[in-house]
N, C-alpha and C positions, 0 to 999 in steps of 0.2 A: 414741775416734780424732780424731788432732793437726787440726788448724788445717788443718794444709800438707798435710793427705793430701787433705783434702775439696776442698780450691781450689786446688793446686799451686802457692801460694807463701806466703812467710812473713806472720803477722800485720806490719802496722805495729804504729804506737806508740795508734792509736785502739783499733784493732783489741785488741792486746795488755791494751790497761784494762777491756775488756770480759770476756776469757779471768780477767781473773785478778779482776776484783769484782763483777760480775755475781751471781757463784755465794756471793757472802755476807750479797744481800739479795735474792735472787727464790730462789722454793721451785719445783722443778719439779710443775708443776702446779697449782700455787695462779694465786691470781688476782694478779695485777698489771699495771701498763703498764712499758713501755720507751720514752723519747723519744733517739732519737738524732740532736742535730743537730750534723752533718757535714760540712766542704764538699766541694764535685764533685769527684769524682773521690777522694773518699779512702774507697773500700771500702764503702760503708753496704748495699747488699745482700749482704756476705760477711757483714760484721757482723751482718747483720738474719737471715740464716738461719742462722749459726750461734746466738745468742742464742733462737730461736722455741725451738731445739732445747731448747737448756737449757731453757728455762721451761716448754717442753710438758712436756718427762719423756717416757720413752720409751711414754707409750698415745696419745700427740697430735701430729696430723698437723699441717702448713703451710699455711696461704694465704696468699698473695701479692698484694695488691690494686696498681694503676698506673693513674695517670689515663686514658691513651687507647689506643686501638689496638694503634699502630705499636709502642710502648714494651713493650704484654702480650705481643706476640708474639715481641719481640728478648731480653722477662726470661722468655720460657716456655721458649725453647734453654737460656739461662743455668740455668735451674731443671733443665730434666733430665740437665743435665751434671752439679749438684752432684748429686740427687739418685741419680743412679749410684753413684757415691762414699759418700753418708752414710746410707744406707738398705741396713738389716741384715736386710730381712724383704720381702715382695714387695708392692708399692702400686699402685696407678693413680696417673699423673699427667698430671691432665685442664688444658687452656684454655677461657677460653668466656669470651666475650664478644661483641659482636651482629654482626661479621659473621665468625664462627667457625659461626654456625649456631645454630639453638635449641637445636640436642644437644650444643654445642662438639667438641671434639676430643682427642685425647689418645690417651697408651698407657701400658699397664703395664709395668712394670722386673718382671721374674721370675728367679728364679736359672739359672741354665744349668750349673749344676754347678762350676760354675770359684770364681773367687776374686768375680768381677764379676756387673752386671744385666743380663742380655738383653731386649730392648724388644719388645713383642707390642701385638698390636692394642687398644685398650681394648675390654672388655666392650658388649655391644649397651645392657645397660640406663643404663649412666652417661649416657648420649646421648638421653636424653628432654629434654623443659623442664623446665631448673631442677634438672638429677641431677649436671653435671660436681662443682658444689660439695660431693658426696658423696664426692670421692675423697679418696685418705687425703694427698696433695697435690693443691693446685691453684694454678691460678696465673688472673686473672682485672682487667677492668677493674671501678676502683669500682662501678661499677654493679652488679655482682653483688651486693658487700652493699649495698648505699645499698636494692636490693630489698625484702629480707626486714626491712624496716623500715617499706614502705609497704603503706599500706594497702588491698593488691591479695591474691588468691587464691593461692596457694602459697610463700608469703611467710614459713613457719610450714620449710615443706620446705627453702628454702636458710636459713633461720635455725640450723636443725637439722643442717644437713648443713655449715656452717661454724662455728659453736659445739663441734665438736669438734677443731678443729682452733685453732694459734694464730695467730693473725690479723696478717697484718704489713701496713700502708701505707705505700708509699714517694710521696714527692713528697704530704707530706700538706697544704702548706702553698697549693698550687694550685686549691683548690676554691674557689668561689666561697661567697658565706653561703647560699644557698640548699642545697649540698650538704655546708658544713660545719654548720647544723643538721640534716640528718639523717645526719651522719656521729655529731653530737653524740648522737646519741638512739641509734644501734647503737653508740657507744660503755659507754652508761650500760648498755643488754640486756648487750653482753657481759660488762662488770663483775657486771651482777645473775647472769647465769648461769658465772661466776666462771672465763672465759675470760683467758688469758694475753692481751694485745695489745703488738705493737711499731712504734711510729708514726716515718718517717724522715724529715726532709727538710736541704736544707742553707741556705734561705730559709726558716727559720721567727721570723715577730718572740715575741719572750718571750712576748709576752698569749695569741696564740694557743696555745700549747703549754702553757699554764696552764689554758686554757679549754678544749682537751683533755681535760687530765689531772684536771681538777675533773667532766666529763663523766663519766669514768670511776668514779670513785669514788661519785660520786651513786648508781649502780648497784651495786657495790659491798661500799658501806660506808655506806646513808643514814643522814645524819645528821653525818655527819661534815666536818668541812670540811680541804679542802685547806692544810698548814701555807706562810709565805712564805720563798718560798726562789728566786735568782734563777737562773732553767735557762740554763747555763753554752754557750757557744758556742769553740771545737770543744768539744762534750764529750758526755756524755748523761746522764740522769735516770732513776731507778726509784722509781715510786711500791707502797707494798706493797698490795694492795685490802683489805686485812681492818684495817693498823692505819690508812693514810693516811701513813704515815714515808714521806720523800721521800728517797733516796740521790744526794748529786751528785756526779759525776764530771769535772771537769775546772773551767776550761780543760785542755785535754790541750796538751801539747806536739807538732804534726805532724811536727818535725823538719826542714821547709819552709816557703820563702814562697813565693806567686804575685804575684806585682804586674803588676795590671793595667793596663797604660799607655793608658790610657782619650782617645782622640782621638776630640771632636765635630767634624763633617763635614760642610757647608752641602748639600742634596740639594735641589736646586730644578725647577722643570717639573711637570706634573701629571699625573695617575696617569690619565688619561682618553687614548685615544688618540683624536687627530684623523682619522683615514685608518683603514679596515680592514686590516688585514693590518700595520700600523705599530706599532710597539714605543712606547707611551708614552716622553714626554718624562723625567718619574721613573726608570722603569725604565731607558730609557737612560746616564741620569744614572750610577745606580747601579752597572751594567754599569762603567762607563768610572772608578769609582773603584776595583774590583776590579781592572781590566785594568793600573792604573799601577802593582801591587804589582809586575806581572811584568816588572824592569826590566832591559834588555839584561845577560846576564851571570850571571843568578842562575839557578841551576842546579837548585836544589832549592827549592819551594815550595808549597806547599797550603793552600790557603785557604777558608775557611768563611763561603758568605755567607748571614744569615738575612733573609728574608724576612717583613712581617705579613703579606701574604695569598698563597693561590695563585698567584694569577692575574699576581701581581707574580713569585712566581718562577720561571712558566713564561716571561713574557718577558725576566728579567732572565739564564736560561740563553739563550735563543736569540739576545737581543744580545750575550751573550758569546762565543757560538762565532763569531758573525762579529770581533769583533775580536780576538779573542787568536791570535797567532800557533800555528802548526800548532803539534803537540806537545805542548799543555795539554789534557788534559782536564777536560770541562765533565760533572759528575755533577746531577742531581738528583733529589730526593726529597719527598715533600708527600702530603696525606694521600688525594688524589681518584686513586688505582689503583685497578684490580682486584686484589683479594686477592692472584690466581696471582701478577699482576707485582708488587706492592710487596711481597711476601716475597720475589722474587728480586734484586728492588731492593736495599732494608734489607740482606739476604745479602751482597750481592755490597758494599756501603759498609765494613760490619764488615770485611771483610776487605782491602779496601782501605784502610780510616783506621781500622781498631781496635789492640790493643794490640800483636799479631802485624805487625813494619813489612816482613813478607817479602815480600809484595805490595804493597805500596806505590807509587802513582804518583810520577815526581820532581817533576811540574808538574800542578795539576792546581785545580781549583774543584768545591765543594759547594755547590750553590745547593739551601737548603732552607725550611722556614718553621717550625713553635713544635713540628713532631714533635721536633725534632732535644735540645729542653732536656731530656727526661727520659727515665733510663735508658739509650738508645741508647749506647753504648760507642767515640766519636768521638775522635780525636784528629786537630787538624789546627794547622797553623804560628801564623797569621790567622785573625782573627774580623771579620766586617765585617759588623753587624747594623744594622736599620731602629731607629729609635728607641724603647721599649716599658720599660715601667715596670723599675724598677731594680732588682728580685730576679728578674725573665727576664733581663734583659742579662746578671748575675751568672751566671745556669743558660747562659745561652749561650755565653760569656765559656770557662765550666768544659768546653767541647770543645776547646779551645787548650793546646797543649803538655800535654794532659791526661796523659799518661805520660814524662815529662821523669824521669831520675833524679836529677837534680842538686837540691841544696836551696837554691837561689835559681833561681827562676823566672820571667821575664818573658813575658808573653802578649801583644802588642800587638793593643788593640781598637778599630776602627772604626765609633764610632757615627755615624750617618747622618741628620739631623735637617733634615724634610722643610721646606720653604720656602711662604710664601702669594705671595699675586702681587706684595705688597708688600715679598719679603723678609723678612717676620719669619717667627719658629721657628713651626711648623704644630702645635701638640699635639694639636689633635683631628683632625687626615689619619684614625687609624684608630679615632676614638672607637666604633665599630659596635664595634673586637672589645676596646680598651685605656678603661678613665676617662680624660679630658680634665687632669682635673683630678693622677689619679696619673701619668701624663705628662708633664705640665709640674713636678711636684714633683722627679720622676726628675734629669729634665735640668737643673733648677736643682742640684739637690745633685753631680751628677757635675760640671758647670759650676765649682764650687766646690771641687773635690775633688781633679782631676788621676788622679794612681797610688792605685789600689784594690788595697790590700794584703791578701791570706788568709791568715790567714782575721785580721787584726786589726781591721780593717777594715770587715766585713762587719757583724757585730752592730750596731756601733753607728751604720751609713748605715740601716739598715733600724728601728732605733727613731725616727731624726729622718725617716724617709719618712711613717711614722705618726703624730707629732707633725704632723706637718702638715696631715695630710689629718684632722684629729678635734678636741677641742674645742669654742672659740666661734669659729672661723674665720667672719669674714663674705664669703671667697669666693663665688663662685655658681659657679660651678665646682667648690669644697669643698660646696658647702654640697647641688648635685646631686648628686655622688657619694654623700653619705653619703644622703639619697635613697635612690637607686637600690641601694644594698648594704640601705637595712633594707625596702623593698620587695621584696629578694629573700628575706630572714631568712621576713618575714612570707607568702609565697608556700608556704613549705615545713610551715603549722600545720595545712592541711585535710587533708592527705596524709599525713601519717607518723601512727603510731602511740604511742598514747600512752607517756609513762617507765615503766620496770616499777613502780615503786612506784605510779602511778598507775593501772594498769592495776584495774578492780573488773570487767568483764565481757571476753569472748572474745570478743564480737560486737566490742568495738572493734578486732581487729585489720586487719578485715578491713571494714568500716564506710567504705563511701566513698560522698559524697553521687553522684560522676560515676564517669566508666569507666575502668578498668584503665588506660587511653592516657592519661589527663588526670594520673594520680598519676606523672610522670615522673622520673627520678634528674636531670637537668639541667633547668634552669629556660629554661624557654619553647623545651623542645626541639621542633624543629623538621627534622626531616632524613626523607629520601627515599631509594630504591635505584633508581641509573639499572642496566640491565643493556643495553650497548651490541652493537647489533646490526649484520653487514652483509649488503643483499645483491647475490646472487649473479647474473650473467650472466641462468641461468633464471627466473628471479625469486623464490628460496627464499632464507630467511634463516642466515645462517650465524651462529656463534658468538666464530668470529675471521674477521679480514680477509684473512687469505692461505691459509688452508685454509676445506675444506667439510667444517662441522661443525654438523650440522642443530639449526637451532631445534626444541625438542620443541613440537607443539600444547597435549600434555596432559603437567602434572608426575611426571615421573619419581617411583618409591619414593626413589631414590638421589638428592638435590637440590645433593651436590659441586661435579657440572657448572657449576650454573646461580650457586651460594655462591660458589666462585672468580670468578666475573665480573661480579659484582657492585660498582658504585662506590658508596659513601655519601655526600652531599651533602645540602647542604640547601634548603628549596624555594626555585625564582627562579619568575623571570613567564615564561622563553622556556620553561618545562617545558610554562604552559599553553598553547602554542600550537605545538605538536607534531601536531596533530590525532588524527585516529584510528588511526595507526599504534604511537601511544605507548601502545595502550591493550592487556593481557594479553589472546591468545587466549579465545575462552569454551572451552577445556577447563581453562581455569586458574580458573575461576571458583569460590570456594565450598571453594575450599586456601588455608591461612590461613597454611602453614609460612613464606612467602616475606615476609608482610606489604606493606603499601605498596611498586612495584614499577613505576617508568616505564620503557617500551623506545624505544631512541632508534636510530633507524634509520637510519644510512646507507645513502645513494641506491649508492652501490656502495664497495670499496675504496678508500680515498683521496680520498674526496669527503665534501665535509662537510656537517652538516644545516642548513638555513636557515627561522630560525624565528621572525619578526614581528622583523626585520631582525638577531636575536644568528645569531653563527654560533659554531654547537658540531659537538666532532667529540671523537671519542677516539683517543691516539697513545698507543703503550706508553713511549714516553721521556717527553712531556710531560702525560700521564694524561689528566683529562677537560679538555677545554676548553669555555672559553661566554665569546666576547669578543662584550661588548655592544656597540648600536646606536651608530653614529657622527656628529656631526655632518654634513647633506650641503653637499658642496663648493657 
């Protein structure tokens, strides 16, 4: 079947390079690694899916792994549409991640007697723990792949299911050194088992690309060294799993240039509120920058405002709703929603700001967080973003004028630089999320560069950033950054299974000195599930604020009604002060299907919970809100 039949559009130059050249270097069903280094918005997902079907041949399925729950949900819908056109036989198509339930979700594409495939419910067998990856086509967070190389029970089940399919890993640059260590072990095992792999990224440093390729080759052809070559950008390279021979295609002329018109703007004020229910000064300043873009007479404008924290996104959205004139819609999306609310929000955003402009608002702001950076197919006119690492800025800017057809595209990008009380750049404002050294180096590179032309300027800037963070740099922030990176890499050693060529005893696959929970797929994973509840006038608890949906004293057999109302967040101090109401009922004791869960019991619909000075509540528009104590007046 032709590319256009699968995806309903003609291939671009990058995709055509795969169609014409991959056949000459990749043998269907044989070991091989393909790395796509393409700009944002260039069709990596479609290129990866086409390549996976070619590399796997007729007997292998496809597994797509992504970095976050939000991007995985979005990608699942895209893969389901693709599978209906691409598959010639019936197959389950499953979704697996932490918030999809232990058994995941899915459907079966089966012949309906016509030309296409009809959707049916997935069989119950695929809904067991670890089983969704056994389907012929599956989509998951990267965690489901990394679990296969942790020293825990059932890892071989996952590995067996995953290694029957071509593995496609999207946004492989986003993983920290801990996850990169796990990923390299997984690639070594996939290579040893002869499984084709596709890696994709828009901002992948060449050193990381070579490191991942060497890891795969160490499993598929032990003793061989990856030959010297320069990974191309934009372009791709393929490494033969048996001979180690690289095939390099690129740089490929994309036929268009995206000029990121980067403008750095000061962001004054504290990110902490001085009084309860007052938006912090920093968030008000961010909202003013966005509001000023809607100058009188401008009839059409859609702005993407990206914040580094959920609280900032919530506060900025509230401030914008108060500042902007009537007729300018303010949308909000982040990670702290109930599953059922997040699904509706994400679908609505892709309808409003996706490729099809039929439902696009005339004037609007989308306030969001890191969830916009990967896989969400959004297209807005102007990008306003908090200061962040350069690769992150480029990813966020990739949601600006993404589907414009012109060959020369100009994307306005406003980068907000927070200031200290002394008026100096506060590169460590978000040190709990991003390394201070990386943020500072990124800011300095942007200050000295001006317009960033994609694709030509991207790779040189990434290499320049990497150079500033390595070598013999005596800067204390850089040294601290390097120490943190090494600590993350070292933390993976006790929990990861041996390299396939070093395995001497099957006991080593599950020989973990600690517990399964300590063998996490993410560094210092510290998350918990919150179940918002509302007390009704009769004293009973409801799962919804505006309807009487009784909260069950005992967990039902079907947990979907509970799972779709959970909010995943990090442990926080306010959770310790919720009292006895936060404990699940006695009837839930011994049932481990949900995992650690805290109940957030609102005293009445519309009334927040107060805990040790914190104000906490769940709102369908804002999501889970947790406002810290404010200084006493």
